[in-house]
C-alpha positions as CSV (number, residue, x, y, z in Angstrom):
1,X,117.4,101.6,75.3
2,X,115.6,104.6,76.5
3,X,113.9,107.5,74.7
4,X,111.1,109.9,74.6
5,X,108.6,107.2,73.7
6,X,109.3,105.3,76.9
7,X,109.0,108.5,78.9
8,X,105.6,109.2,77.3
9,X,104.4,105.7,77.8
10,X,105.6,105.5,81.4
11,X,103.6,108.6,82.3
12,X,100.5,107.4,80.4
13,X,100.7,103.9,81.7
14,X,100.4,105.0,85.3
15,X,97.4,107.3,84.6
16,X,94.4,105.2,85.7
17,X,91.9,107.8,87.0
18,X,90.0,110.3,85.0
19,X,87.6,113.0,86.1
20,X,83.9,112.9,85.5
21,X,84.4,115.8,83.0
22,X,87.0,113.9,81.0
23,X,84.8,110.8,80.8
24,X,81.8,112.8,79.8
25,X,83.7,114.5,77.0
26,X,85.2,111.2,75.8
27,X,81.7,109.8,75.7
28,X,80.5,112.7,73.7
29,X,83.4,112.1,71.2
30,X,82.5,108.4,70.8
31,X,78.9,109.2,70.1
32,X,79.7,112.0,67.7
33,X,82.1,109.6,65.9
34,X,79.6,106.8,65.7
35,X,77.2,109.2,64.1
36,X,79.8,110.3,61.5
37,X,80.6,106.7,60.8
38,X,77.0,105.9,60.0
39,X,76.6,109.0,57.9
40,X,79.7,108.1,55.9
41,X,79.1,104.4,55.5
42,X,77.7,104.8,52.0
43,X,80.5,107.0,50.8
44,X,82.5,106.1,47.7
45,X,85.8,105.8,49.7
46,X,84.2,103.3,52.1
47,X,82.8,101.3,49.2
48,X,86.3,101.2,47.6
49,X,87.9,100.0,50.8
50,X,85.2,97.4,51.4
51,X,85.5,96.1,47.8
52,X,89.2,96.0,47.8
53,X,89.5,93.8,50.9
54,X,86.3,91.8,50.5
55,X,88.2,88.5,49.9
56,X,90.1,89.0,53.2
57,X,87.1,89.8,55.4
58,X,85.7,86.4,56.1
59,X,86.0,84.9,59.6
60,X,86.5,87.9,61.8
61,X,84.4,89.1,64.7
62,X,85.0,92.8,64.6
63,X,81.9,94.9,63.9
64,X,81.5,96.9,60.7
65,X,79.5,100.1,60.5
66,X,78.4,98.9,57.0
67,X,77.0,95.7,58.5
68,X,78.4,92.4,59.4
69,X,81.8,91.5,60.8
70,X,85.3,91.1,59.6
71,X,88.9,91.0,60.7
72,X,90.4,93.4,63.2
73,X,92.5,95.2,60.6
74,X,89.8,95.6,58.0
75,X,87.2,96.7,60.5
76,X,89.6,99.4,61.7
77,X,90.2,100.6,58.1
78,X,86.6,100.5,56.9
79,X,85.2,102.2,60.0
80,X,88.0,104.7,60.1
81,X,87.3,105.7,56.5
82,X,83.6,106.0,57.2
83,X,84.2,108.2,60.3
84,X,86.2,110.7,58.2
85,X,84.3,110.3,54.9
86,X,82.2,113.4,55.1
87,X,84.7,115.6,57.1
88,X,82.1,116.0,59.9
89,X,84.2,114.3,62.6
90,X,86.0,116.2,65.4
91,X,89.3,118.0,65.3
92,X,92.0,117.9,68.0
93,X,94.3,120.9,67.9
94,X,97.4,119.6,69.8
95,X,97.8,116.7,67.3
96,X,96.5,118.7,64.3
97,X,94.4,115.6,63.7
98,X,91.0,114.2,63.4
99,X,91.6,112.3,66.7
100,X,88.4,110.4,67.2
101,X,88.2,109.2,63.6
102,X,91.3,107.1,64.2
103,X,90.9,106.3,67.9
104,X,87.2,105.1,68.0
105,X,87.5,102.7,65.0
106,X,90.8,101.4,66.2
107,X,89.5,100.7,69.7
108,X,86.2,99.4,68.4
109,X,88.0,96.9,66.1
110,X,89.7,95.1,69.0
111,X,86.6,94.6,71.1
112,X,84.9,91.3,70.7
113,X,82.2,89.1,72.1
114,X,84.7,86.6,73.4
115,X,86.7,89.2,75.5
116,X,84.2,91.6,77.0
117,X,85.6,95.1,77.5
118,X,83.6,97.5,79.7
119,X,82.6,100.9,78.6
120,X,84.8,102.5,81.3
121,X,87.8,100.6,80.0
122,X,87.0,101.8,76.5
123,X,86.8,105.4,77.6
124,X,90.0,105.1,79.6
125,X,91.8,103.7,76.5
126,X,90.4,106.5,74.4
127,X,91.7,109.2,76.8
128,X,95.1,107.5,76.9
129,X,95.2,107.5,73.1
130,X,94.2,111.2,73.0
131,X,97.0,112.1,75.5
132,X,99.5,110.1,73.4
133,X,98.4,112.0,70.3
134,X,98.9,115.3,72.1
135,X,102.3,114.2,73.5
136,X,103.6,113.3,70.0
137,X,102.1,116.4,68.5
138,X,103.8,118.5,71.2
139,X,107.2,118.0,69.7
140,X,106.4,118.6,66.0
141,X,103.3,120.8,65.6
142,X,102.4,123.1,64.1
143,X,105.6,122.8,62.0
144,X,104.8,119.2,61.0
145,X,101.3,120.1,59.9
146,X,102.4,123.2,58.1
147,X,105.0,121.2,56.2
148,X,102.2,119.3,54.6
149,X,101.7,116.2,56.7
150,X,98.1,115.1,57.5
151,X,98.4,114.7,61.3
152,X,95.4,112.3,61.3
153,X,97.4,109.6,59.6
154,X,100.8,110.4,61.3
155,X,100.4,111.7,64.8
156,X,96.9,110.2,65.0
157,X,98.0,106.7,64.3
158,X,101.0,106.9,66.7
159,X,98.9,108.0,69.6
160,X,96.0,105.6,68.8
161,X,98.4,102.7,69.0
162,X,99.0,103.6,72.7
163,X,95.3,103.6,73.3
164,X,94.9,100.1,71.7
165,X,97.7,98.7,73.9
166,X,95.9,100.1,76.9
167,X,92.6,98.5,75.9
168,X,94.3,95.1,75.3
169,X,95.9,95.2,78.7
170,X,99.5,95.6,77.5
171,X,102.4,97.0,79.6
172,X,104.5,100.1,79.6
173,X,107.2,98.8,77.2
174,X,104.6,97.4,74.8
175,X,102.9,100.8,74.7
176,X,106.2,102.5,73.8
177,X,107.0,99.8,71.2
178,X,103.6,100.1,69.6
179,X,104.2,103.8,69.1
180,X,107.6,103.1,67.7
181,X,106.2,100.7,65.2
182,X,103.4,103.1,64.3
183,X,106.0,105.7,63.5
184,X,107.3,103.4,60.8
185,X,103.8,103.3,59.3
186,X,103.1,107.1,59.5
187,X,102.2,108.6,56.2
188,X,99.7,110.9,54.4
189,X,100.3,114.2,52.6
190,X,97.8,117.0,52.8
191,X,98.1,117.4,49.1
192,X,95.4,114.6,48.9
193,X,92.8,116.9,50.5
194,X,89.7,117.1,48.3
195,X,90.0,113.5,47.1
196,X,88.9,110.1,48.4
197,X,92.4,109.5,49.6
198,X,91.9,111.9,52.6
199,X,89.2,109.9,54.4
200,X,91.1,106.7,53.6
201,X,94.1,108.3,55.5
202,X,92.0,107.9,58.6
203,X,91.1,104.3,57.8
204,X,94.8,103.5,57.2
205,X,95.7,105.3,60.4
206,X,93.2,103.2,62.5
207,X,94.5,100.0,60.8
208,X,98.1,101.0,61.5
209,X,97.3,101.7,65.1
210,X,95.7,98.3,65.6
211,X,98.5,96.4,63.8
212,X,101.3,98.3,65.5
213,X,99.7,97.5,68.9
214,X,99.2,93.8,68.0
215,X,102.8,93.5,66.7
216,X,104.2,95.1,69.9
217,X,102.2,92.8,72.1
218,X,103.6,89.8,70.0
219,X,107.2,90.8,70.6
220,X,108.0,93.0,67.6
221,X,110.2,96.0,68.5
222,X,111.7,99.1,67.1
223,X,113.9,101.9,68.5
224,X,112.5,103.7,71.6
225,X,114.4,106.9,70.6
226,X,112.9,106.9,67.1
227,X,111.0,110.2,67.8
228,X,114.1,112.2,68.5
229,X,117.1,110.4,67.0
230,X,118.8,111.3,63.6
231,X,116.7,109.9,60.8
232,X,113.8,109.6,63.2
233,X,110.3,111.2,63.3
234,X,111.4,114.7,64.4
235,X,114.3,114.8,61.9
236,X,112.2,113.6,58.9
237,X,108.7,114.9,59.6
238,X,109.1,117.8,62.1
239,X,109.7,120.7,59.8
240,X,112.0,123.7,60.4
241,X,110.4,125.0,63.6
242,X,109.6,121.8,65.5
243,X,110.6,122.1,69.2
244,X,111.1,118.5,70.3
245,X,110.1,117.0,73.6
246,X,112.7,118.3,76.1
247,X,110.1,120.3,77.9
248,X,107.2,117.9,77.5
249,X,105.5,116.7,80.7
250,X,102.1,115.0,81.2
251,X,99.9,117.6,82.8
252,X,97.8,116.6,85.8
253,X,94.7,117.8,84.0
254,X,93.6,115.6,81.2
255,X,94.2,117.1,77.7
256,X,90.5,116.7,76.9
257,X,89.7,119.1,79.8
258,X,92.5,121.6,79.2
259,X,92.4,121.7,75.4
260,X,89.3,119.8,74.4
261,X,88.1,118.6,71.0
262,X,86.3,120.7,68.3
263,X,83.0,119.0,67.7
264,X,82.1,120.1,64.1
265,X,78.9,122.0,63.4
266,X,79.6,122.2,59.7
267,X,80.3,119.1,57.5
268,X,83.4,120.5,55.7
269,X,87.1,121.2,56.3
270,X,87.8,122.8,59.7
271,X,89.9,125.4,57.9
272,X,86.6,127.0,56.8
273,X,84.8,127.0,60.1
274,X,86.0,130.1,61.9
275,X,85.3,132.1,58.7
276,X,81.9,130.5,58.4
277,X,81.1,131.4,62.0
278,X,82.4,134.9,61.7
279,X,80.3,135.5,58.5
280,X,77.2,134.2,60.1
281,X,77.9,136.4,63.2
282,X,78.0,139.4,61.0
283,X,74.9,138.4,59.1
284,X,72.9,137.9,62.3
285,X,74.2,141.0,64.0
286,X,73.4,143.2,61.1
287,X,70.3,141.5,59.6
288,X,72.1,141.1,56.3
289,X,70.9,139.5,53.1
290,X,73.2,138.2,50.3
291,X,72.2,141.1,48.0
292,X,73.5,143.5,50.6
293,X,77.0,142.3,50.3
294,X,79.3,143.4,47.4
295,X,82.4,141.5,48.5
296,X,83.7,139.1,51.2
297,X,87.4,138.8,52.1
298,X,88.9,136.3,54.5
299,X,92.3,136.3,56.2
300,X,93.3,132.9,57.5
301,X,96.4,130.9,58.4
302,X,98.9,129.8,55.8
303,X,98.0,126.1,56.2
304,X,94.3,126.9,55.8
305,X,94.9,128.6,52.4
306,X,96.9,125.5,51.4
307,X,94.2,123.1,52.6
308,X,91.4,125.0,50.8
309,X,92.7,124.5,47.3
310,X,89.5,124.6,45.3
311,X,88.2,128.0,44.3
312,X,85.6,126.4,41.9
313,X,85.0,122.9,43.1
314,X,84.2,120.2,40.5
315,X,82.6,117.7,42.9
316,X,81.3,117.3,46.5
317,X,84.7,116.3,48.0
318,X,86.4,119.3,46.6
319,X,83.5,121.5,47.8
320,X,84.4,120.6,51.4
321,X,87.8,122.2,50.8
322,X,86.6,125.4,49.1
323,X,86.3,128.5,51.2
324,X,84.3,130.2,48.4
325,X,81.7,127.4,48.2
326,X,81.3,127.0,52.0
327,X,80.9,130.8,52.6
328,X,78.5,131.1,49.7
329,X,76.3,128.4,51.0
330,X,76.4,129.8,54.5
331,X,75.4,133.2,53.3
332,X,72.7,131.9,51.1
333,X,71.1,129.4,53.5
334,X,72.3,130.5,57.0
335,X,73.9,127.1,57.7
336,X,75.6,124.2,56.1
337,X,74.2,120.6,56.0
338,X,75.3,117.3,54.6
339,X,72.9,117.8,51.7
340,X,75.0,120.8,50.6
341,X,77.9,118.5,49.8
342,X,76.6,116.4,47.0
343,X,77.5,116.7,43.3
344,X,73.9,117.7,42.5
345,X,74.1,120.6,45.0
346,X,77.0,122.1,43.1
347,X,74.9,122.9,40.1
348,X,73.8,126.4,41.1
349,X,74.7,129.3,38.8
350,X,73.6,132.0,41.3
351,X,75.8,130.5,44.0
352,X,78.7,130.3,41.5
353,X,78.3,134.0,40.9
354,X,78.3,134.7,44.6
355,X,81.5,132.7,45.0
356,X,83.3,135.0,42.6
357,X,82.8,137.8,45.2
358,X,84.7,135.9,47.9
359,X,88.4,136.3,48.4
360,X,90.9,134.6,50.7
361,X,94.4,135.4,51.7
362,X,96.8,134.3,54.4
363,X,98.9,135.7,57.2
364,X,102.5,136.0,56.3
365,X,105.0,133.6,57.7
366,X,106.4,136.4,59.8
367,X,103.0,137.2,61.2
368,X,102.4,133.6,62.2
369,X,105.9,133.0,63.7
370,X,105.7,132.6,67.4
371,X,101.9,132.1,67.5
372,X,100.2,128.8,67.9
373,X,96.9,130.2,66.7
374,X,95.8,133.4,65.1
375,X,92.2,134.6,64.6
376,X,90.5,134.2,61.2
377,X,89.0,137.4,60.0
378,X,86.0,138.1,57.7
379,X,85.6,141.5,56.1
380,X,82.3,142.4,54.3
381,X,82.0,145.3,51.9
382,X,78.3,146.3,51.7
383,X,76.4,147.8,48.8
384,X,75.9,151.0,50.8
385,X,79.7,151.4,51.1
386,X,79.9,150.3,54.8
387,X,82.7,147.8,55.7
388,X,82.1,145.3,58.5
389,X,84.7,143.0,60.1
390,X,84.6,140.1,62.5
391,X,87.4,137.9,64.0
392,X,87.1,134.4,65.3
393,X,89.9,132.7,67.3
394,X,87.7,129.7,67.9
395,X,85.0,127.9,65.9
396,X,81.6,126.9,67.3
397,X,82.1,123.5,68.8
398,X,85.5,124.3,70.4
399,X,86.1,124.1,74.1
400,X,85.7,127.8,74.3
401,X,82.4,127.8,72.4
402,X,81.0,124.3,72.9
403,X,77.9,122.9,71.3
404,X,75.0,122.5,73.7
405,X,73.2,119.2,74.3
406,X,70.5,119.9,71.8
407,X,72.9,120.7,69.1
408,X,74.8,117.4,69.7
409,X,71.6,115.4,69.6
410,X,70.4,117.1,66.4
411,X,73.8,116.4,64.7
412,X,73.6,112.8,65.7
413,X,70.1,112.4,64.5
414,X,71.0,114.1,61.2
415,X,73.9,111.8,60.7
416,X,71.7,108.7,61.2
417,X,69.1,110.1,58.8
418,X,71.8,110.8,56.2
419,X,72.9,107.2,56.6
420,X,69.3,106.1,56.0
421,X,69.0,104.7,59.5
422,X,66.1,105.1,61.9
423,X,66.8,107.3,65.0
424,X,65.3,106.7,68.4
425,X,66.1,108.7,71.5
426,X,67.0,105.5,73.1
427,X,70.0,105.2,70.9
428,X,71.5,108.4,72.1
429,X,70.6,107.9,75.7
430,X,72.1,104.4,75.9
431,X,75.3,105.4,74.2
432,X,75.5,108.3,76.6
433,X,75.6,105.7,79.4
434,X,78.7,104.1,77.8
435,X,80.8,104.4,80.9
436,X,78.5,102.2,82.9
437,X,78.1,99.4,80.3
438,X,79.6,96.0,81.1
439,X,80.3,95.1,77.5
440,X,81.1,97.9,75.0
441,X,81.0,95.3,72.2
442,X,77.4,94.3,73.2
443,X,76.5,98.0,73.2
444,X,77.9,98.7,69.7
445,X,76.4,95.5,68.4
446,X,73.0,96.5,69.7
447,X,73.3,100.0,68.3
448,X,74.3,98.9,64.8
449,X,71.6,96.3,64.7
450,X,68.8,98.5,66.0
451,X,69.6,101.4,63.7
452,X,68.6,99.3,60.7
453,X,68.6,100.7,57.2
454,X,65.2,102.0,56.1
């Protein structure tokens, strides 16, 4: 039996060399994700997952960001949930997924003290998993995402399964079968955004990736044409405008070089980021104060409007998915931080009044048709009658507008501080040397043990 999955895995399986740029960007993604995992370790969703599976956690050797060790599956789920808990982890546009929140916990879960895996092997597996996510996403996105599927827990899990097989030393057929089995586990509606279920999607995806890979390497098998066949992934999940994989080919340039990841500067839904950045551009360019502005209007994609369902958020999780709240905080404070997304921070009558002056509307379906990406626009009406407008096609942190090294270190330090852990420059520097480490398990174990809770 042949199919698209075998074509994808065959091309990925034979990719063994990655450029210095690709390895550096993968290292950055791992460090950023570890920081997000630590920041999110105390979140209610992580606590729920930990409590739910506590009785099954004894005897494993996989590291937990919350402390201790557990089984491979539970480690992947707990750490994946922590990585995505605060919505501060990266985005990957080709998959429409939080790629690293699935990949890093899944790969981390299958490392052990008994079977040393080098840092370079870990990074190679990460890059293979990212390519697999992009390949699967190629055939269904943006239609799949716009239909309402959370790509993190669908496309993200399928691609991550390929990365886990690579890390475990599996073959071409096993990689294809792991992706086939992960398709049978794919799930997660975007209607859950703004609830604890959303970060748990990432945890489930990481667990599914690990279990699909382990099943495939133990002889379990599915159809290798399950992406494209009737009643397969494209048919059921693709949406009306999905293009399929007839034209897909693995590019010579690694996807992390050609498309990159979006490293988040703001701890909230990415659907708000371009509007936040456009607003702050206007504020800085025109030396504006909140009292200068009568009204703010945003024009964003259809999926962004659907994602940002909370005009007046009732809790911190909903606030991450509220354009009104995020823009009001940005205008008031000049930036957004983890401290802005607590239940206590929402109790602010002046900010609530400002939120009433913020509107949001979407491009029409006709306007979006044929475009992979359209700019998000912010229009300000000033008290003096002047109207200012700014477009953003890319958010700060994207490949086109990357964070600098200082911004990355500050974010990492802030994540550790939010997780009540001590930060030392040594932590960042040694993690940055990931590709030259003989044992990635030893590195992660050292990191988690030395960033002890205050």
